N, C-alpha and C positions, 0 to 999 in steps of 0.2 A: 408558258405558264404552266405550273403542276396542277391547276384547278381543271376538271374535266364535265363535260358535258355528257350529261347519263341521256337527257331526253331533250333535245332540242324542238321548243312550241315553234310550229308553223304560222308565222307571222301572218300569211296569207288567208288563215282560217279568223281572225279578228275582225270584228264585225267594224266597219268605218260609214260614216254616213255618206249616203248619195250624193245631198248637196250642202254646201254649207254657204253661207251668205257672210262674204267680208264688209265688216262694218268700218265707216269712218274716210271713206276715200273723200267726199265734197269737204270734210274737215281739214284733211290733209292736203288737197290740192289748195285750200284758201290759205293755209299758211305757207305754201309754197308761191303762191300768187304774191300773196304780201311781202315776201321774202324778197322776190323781184322786185318788185315795186319800192320795197324800201331802198334799194340800192341806187334810186332816183330822187331821194328826200330831198326836199327844201327847207331851207332853215329861214322862218321870217319873225319880225318884232310883232309881237302880242300888245295888244292895249292892256289886258286882264292877264289871270292865272287861271291856268284848266292844267289838270292831272298830267303831268307826261312834260311840262314845260318845264326849261332851263331855265331858272332864276335867279338873279342877283337881288340880296338882301342888305340894307343895313340895320341892325338890332341893338338895341339897348337894354339894357337890364342888370341885375345885380349878379346874374351867375355869368360867368366868364366865357362859357358855350354861347350863351345868348346876347353877349354884349361884343359884336362882331361888327366891321364894315366891309361890303365888298364880298359877303359871304356867298359863294354860287351853291345850288344844289338842284338835283332833279325831283320835281314834287311829285310824290308818290311813289318813288322810290324806296323809301324808309329807311335810307341809310343816316339819316340825320335825327330826325325826331317823327315816329308815324303819325301821333296826335296831333303835332305843331302843323306838320305837311298840313294834315287835313284842314286845318283852319287858316291856308294860304288861299286854296283854292278858292277864286271867285272876286279877291283884292283887286284892284285897281294900279296900275303901274303909276308910281308918283305918289300915290295914295299913303298916308299914315293911318295905321291900323294899331288896337291893343290888344295881343292875342296873350294865350296862356302857356306857359310851360311849367306841367303842374300845377303848384300853386302859387306861381310866381310871374308876372306883366311882362312881358315881353313889348316894347314898342317898335314898330315893324315899320320900314318904306321898302317896298318894291321897286328896285331902280331899272330893271330890266325881266322881261320875261322872252325868252326864246321858243317859239314854236315849231315842231319837226313837220312839215305838211309829205305829205304820203301821195301822189298821185295814183289816177284810176289805170288800170291796164288797157296801153294803147299798142297798134301797130307799131309805133315809134320805139317803145320800151321794149317792147318782143324784141325786134330787130336788132338794137344796139344790145342789150340783155343776153343774147342768146349767141353773140360775138364774143361774148366774155370767157376766157379759160375756163372758169368752174362749170360752165354752160357747154361751150365746144359745138352748138348745132346751128353754126351759120346759116343753113338750108330753112332754120323756120324763122321767118319774118312777119307772121302776120299771127292776131291772136286769134284768129279762125284756123290757124295751122297749128297754132300751140297749144291750144287747151285739148284738141283730143289725144294729141301726144302725151302731154302730164296727166290725163285721167287714164292712159294706158299703162304709163308708168307708174302711177301711182298705186293703182290696181296689183301691178305687178308685183310690187313691194311688198305691200301689204299681203297680199295671198300670200308669197315665199315667206314672211315670218309666219302666218299660221301653219305653212307647211313646215316648216323648220320645228315649229313648237309639238306639232302632232306628230314628227318623228321621235321627239323627245318622249313623247306618253307611249308611242307604239315600240320604243326600246324598255320602257319599265314595262309593260304589259307581256312582252316575250320571256324577258326577266322574271317575273313573278310566276308565268307558269311553266317555264322550263324546270327542267330536273337538274341540278347541278349540283356536281361535289366542288365546292372552294378549298382552296388549300388556305385557311385565314392565316395562317402562320407567313407565306409567303406573301399575301396580299400587306399585311401589316409590315411589313420589312420593307415594300415597295412604298406603302405609305409613309413611313418613318424617313425613307431616305428623300421620298419627294419634300417633306418639310425643312428635311434641312440643308437640302439643295435651296430651296426657298430663303431661310436663314440666312442661308450665306449671301444670297444676292439682297436683300433688305440691309444686313449687316453694311453693305458695301456703300448704303443711303444713308447710312445712318439710322436706320428703322428695326423694327423687330416683330413678330408675330404675337408677341406677350403684351405689348406696347400699344398696339395699332387701334385706331378706333373704328368703331361700329362703320361710319361712314367710309373710313379707309378702304376696309373690310370690301365694301360695296362696289366701291368703285376698282379695286385693283384686281378683284376677284368675282366680278360679275359674269363673267362667261360662264363660271362654276357652279352657277346658280342662284335665286335671287336668296336662299337660305342662308348664306354664307356671310356671317357678320362679326364671329368670333374664330379663333383658332380650333374651338371644339366640332363646330360647325365645317368648319376648312377641312380637318380631317375625315368626317362625314362623308363630305361631298365626293372629296379624293376617293373613300371607300366604297362609296356607289359607283363612279367612273370605274374605279380596278375592275368592279365586278362586270358591271356592265362591257369592258372588254372583253371578258370571256365568251360572252353572248356575242359580240362582234366578230370576234375572229371568228368562230364557228360560223355567222351567217357568211362571212365573206367566203369562207373555205369551200361552204356546203355551193354556193353558187358557182365558184369560180374554180373549182376543185385545185386550189393552192394548197401547198405545204403548212400546216399549223404551225411546225418550228422555224419554218425559214422564209416567215411573211412579215416583214417590217410593222411597228406597230400602228405607225402614221399609213399605211397602205391598209390595213386591216379596218383603223377607225373611218377612212375615207371611203371605202368600198363601203361597208354597211350601214352608215348615214347615208348613202346614195341609194343604195338598194330601198330604204325603207321610205325616203324621200319621193323617188320615182314609183314606187308602188302606189303612194297615197295619190301621187299628180294623176296618175294613171286611173285611179278608182274614184274620186273624189272632183265632183263639178263645182267649180268656185264661182258664183255671181256676186255680183255688187248687192248689199243693202239698200234698197231706196230709200230713203228719209220722207 
């Protein structure tokens, strides 16, 4: 790159918190435990309708949508009709009821209600679950073994997320505090080339940056920042990334004594972010926030 660092700000001078409390450990653990228990769920017939039940209905009304036999729906999924599904809750199997669909009456009979029953966590569930490919922890056989291991894993993952976010913040601080002579023409050219390459890839999929929805942008380019929601913000994110790469190169070379021009971009990026990540990790104590 032709852009030059006039003065690189020393990232070690940026003040970091002494201690950071990681939140959401128990909540994340509960989600993981529920996910494990759901793999051992049982489906049972129920006498009445609750949210989450899969019901079979016979409907009679003047509207085709509500004039059907053997309709199956998951109550509370709101895929059929939010307000109509609410009225189903509490009905008895075999009972006839008159419900509303807007201003229209609908005769309803629930012919079946199937309910998912999720078991409590047991040693048997842990032992069998940990044998599965997605877990692959055959040495963990009891709840007593599983919970501390799960806690440590969750804390590590959430801590790692915080460290990566903080590394992004540290990079932005170094960029803002350094004296940099950017070659805007070169950066613009690199951005244009990247956008052109993206357009070629998307064209093969029958898509275009000009016609993609906001959600499609979020899905496709989430790694480039939460603000990327259209072509304009994509270009802004690319420009920021290329500006940061100037600093990333300087940080990498300063620490490793490598040649600026001979260093592959992937290695520059990896080294710089690793430097920031490790610096924060060594200087900040991570603790769990107690509920």
